[in-house]
Steps between C-alpha positions, in 0.01 A plus 500: 500500500180694427172357632673202660245302707573483870505118508796485259737701720747244635282212377634157405417310182269275700307804618482634143368164379237490775388855420464400136277207595251741659397607151265200496276676754520840329289644218707336219477164675124536541461593133700194393302275733166622365622476141625146559153409624375564149781293352419208731138503386615515138718190547212304650256608230751381240486149647854510639612391846613695804849366431498687169403823678781455753757411234419799281502740797838381627687438175370775272412773752348732239121505491457599132719206397316266739164606355642455149604141576159406637311676222707348219490147642124532545475595133695188399825672401821297481770534766730662243239764416441563871874537560533754217200701624631507856846605381348795314310611812822473705701729271358798689687386811842543337520883526365474855780259587766717338382810687473329841819289499734792583323532837571131574873524436755562775867415541434230764231301318549208262364473147277195561277664767446794265407266215252315723350832613401570139231230533305735729499793257141539393291815478415540869843394628663738252288790624573423864870447427534837329305666779692347792852398394648844415434618857678223690875422527650310209597199715136443602332526160536146371377346828211746514398419144508127575259571782275700268506227235433210734229696682320577176541144376345377825205738457451386140526130581260517794258705290510248216422211735221695669353598163511139383313385810246784475445468125154355540397796720620794286297624198683560171469879532681497837775279354555747215504795742764329715722435198473870408642617834867453405496716182293761687754504783786523251340796321438693823849420633660612174317833515591545867869427436525718187770758576471736204220635283651294220437180697143602577437591136627160385251321727210723396573468127546123524170468688319717244637311201442148636118481449528632143782260414304211652230556238761515222772252602380308807804270499752788511300775671699529826838472329423774248326722759804487727747557217311788338392665826849480649666629181265799473554583869877476456497730195276751678742500792796564270318788330411651839865479608 
């Protein structure tokens, strides 16, 4: 296996799980922790309790959806409207799940553990899963991903609690900057993991189109930017081939 990490040679599933947990003290874990600080302050400013921050971090485990819930409830939206809005933000996770699930499948694992593992598929976990799982033996992948997911959930939960407790100390500008760290990390990680010029072109075109589309259709800007940028990059790649 190419680029197989030394720790995975002869490792058990327990070892793979423990190695996955270490992600909480790595750069992705730090980014999630700092981002969750901003979410914790947002929850407190909205007049909600620490229990709400904990519940949203553990049950939803997707910061854009968590922010959507808090924002919509603060605006007085109904629970049905909040549920629809959150569902629309979660649609983006479906292709991530479909692309990552093959790495979590092996002949000795059961269906239920794989279904439960899907709960941890968010942007950062998806990036780390795609970066790590292809390089370790098939039998270790599911356990390793569970470690990654639980480690990142721990970082997010602790960050949310810390942010809630520190809300009175952080100015609004710092809160906004902390919330921006996850999309910034995702953008840089996507560029770093782009394999072909086509992938790089898709990111660049999407980034260039997004500000213009925000001025035109602010409710659909990211969706259209991704669709148009990716389609143009795909067609350019086909022409080049």
